C-alpha atoms as one frame of an Amber mdcrd trajectory, in Angstrom:
protein
  97.906   5.728  17.453 101.112   6.628  15.629 104.376   6.322  17.697 106.033
   9.687  18.465 109.748   9.787  17.589 112.078  12.432  18.968 115.335  13.418
  17.265 117.789  16.270  17.209 116.808  18.690  14.371 118.888  19.040  11.260
 119.217  21.668   8.694 116.560  20.029   6.532 114.067  20.652   9.419 114.401
  24.411   9.329 111.322  25.035   7.179 109.089  22.868   9.438 110.466  24.524
  12.556 109.921  27.994  11.253 106.339  26.977  10.298 105.617  25.678  13.779
 107.279  28.636  15.445 105.090  30.867  13.308 102.012  28.912  14.432 103.163
  29.087  18.078 103.532  32.959  17.718 100.080  33.293  16.177  98.400  31.019
  18.705 100.167  32.182  21.913 101.435  35.771  21.750  99.037  36.516  18.906
  96.096  36.299  21.282  98.000  37.523  24.413 100.410  40.202  23.437  99.786
  42.823  20.717 103.376  44.036  20.974 104.981  40.824  19.783 106.220  40.622
  16.164 103.991  37.912  14.776 106.210  37.525  11.816 109.457  36.999  13.700
 109.750  33.394  12.869 109.366  34.000   9.115 111.759  37.037   9.279 114.505
  35.643  11.489 113.810  32.054  12.275 115.929  30.483   9.551 119.136  31.945
  10.897 118.191  31.729  14.529 117.193  28.054  14.487 120.123  27.136  12.096
 122.558  28.661  14.541 120.941  26.809  17.515 121.158  23.473  15.695 124.920
  23.744  15.399 125.473  25.272  18.809 127.090  23.378  21.589 124.858  25.134
  24.113 121.645  24.890  22.173 119.034  22.102  21.534 116.479  21.898  18.914
 114.347  18.750  19.036 111.859  17.438  16.474 108.789  15.293  17.253 107.613
  13.221  14.435 104.532  10.894  13.966 104.404   8.796  10.791 107.297  10.770
   9.285 105.568  14.101   9.802 106.636  16.912  12.011 104.230  17.348  14.872
 106.172  19.371  17.278 109.523  20.929  18.299 111.353  22.161  21.386 114.105
  24.801  21.573 116.300  25.268  24.529 119.791  26.358  25.611 122.066  26.507
  28.559 122.960  29.839  29.893 126.129  30.397  31.870 125.975  31.626  35.504
 126.261  35.306  36.201 127.547  37.146  39.189 123.941  38.068  40.019 122.677
  34.516  39.790 125.514  32.089  39.875 123.644  29.066  38.682 123.984  27.156
  35.426 120.508  27.558  33.885 118.836  25.515  31.062 116.113  27.567  29.455
 113.329  25.879  27.666 112.763  28.738  25.182 109.863  27.460  23.067 107.903
  24.472  22.381 105.037  23.760  20.089 102.923  20.528  19.533 100.332  20.425
  16.783  96.776  20.399  17.824  96.207  16.849  16.639  98.935  15.625  18.973
  98.073  17.531  22.079  97.032  15.451  25.068  98.863  12.421  23.778 102.173
  12.783  25.595 104.227  14.507  22.870 104.830  17.612  24.925 105.846  15.494
  27.950 108.317  13.530  25.805 109.900  16.741  24.579 110.174  18.238  28.014
 111.613  14.848  29.383 114.220  14.866  26.668 115.130  18.457  27.405 115.546
  17.617  31.097 117.922  14.768  30.286 119.863  17.051  27.947 120.101  19.746
  30.617 121.342  17.322  33.175 124.014  16.088  30.830 125.132  19.616  30.459
 125.418  20.129  34.198 122.583  22.634  34.438 121.476  23.187  38.051 118.120
  24.651  37.288 115.713  24.686  34.379 113.291  27.443  33.495 110.423  28.127
  31.079 108.126  31.136  30.686 104.478  31.239  29.794 101.989  34.127  29.421
 100.222  34.547  32.702  96.831  34.118  30.819  97.849  30.825  29.190  96.360
  28.543  31.847  96.871  25.354  29.758 100.597  25.972  29.383 100.977  26.799
  32.930  99.049  23.605  33.998 101.162  21.553  31.614 104.482  22.905  32.926
 103.426  22.409  36.469 102.567  18.798  35.695 106.179  18.503  34.375 107.495
  19.702  37.759 108.016  23.420  37.108 107.018  25.805  39.875 106.424  29.587
  39.720 109.551  31.464  40.439 109.222  35.068  39.318 106.370  37.216  38.016
 106.769  39.909  35.402 104.382  42.849  35.523 103.809  45.396  32.693 101.779
  48.351  32.042 101.311  51.150  29.472 102.964  54.497  30.056
């Protein structure tokens, strides 16, 4: 088994991150939400991820095995608001290639995000998943996340 190495993403990683983000969109929202723009990563990802890499409040992590990108995590710290006066770290997106799933890569990414969040004085950490994505919900529950809110939608 090849060792998984985590590191902060750099500009040279943008193409790989965009590719994995595109795969995430196709796999996750592509099967669960017909209203999501499946080409978002290809259309806007370069600029979005580039800005997060250099942001003080953002984190983009790369997971590598044998020098190859096998996963990423994107997160940021949101400032408190008057409605919810808590410093929140948001795990915005994470992807692990199918070949690496079940081998601890996702857990390593989440653990690194939690350390980063604590170092930035976040009081809470959040992540969202589609209600029908049982695998993601089970994974995040194993990582210590618990349900907090439920979003409901309907057609008009």
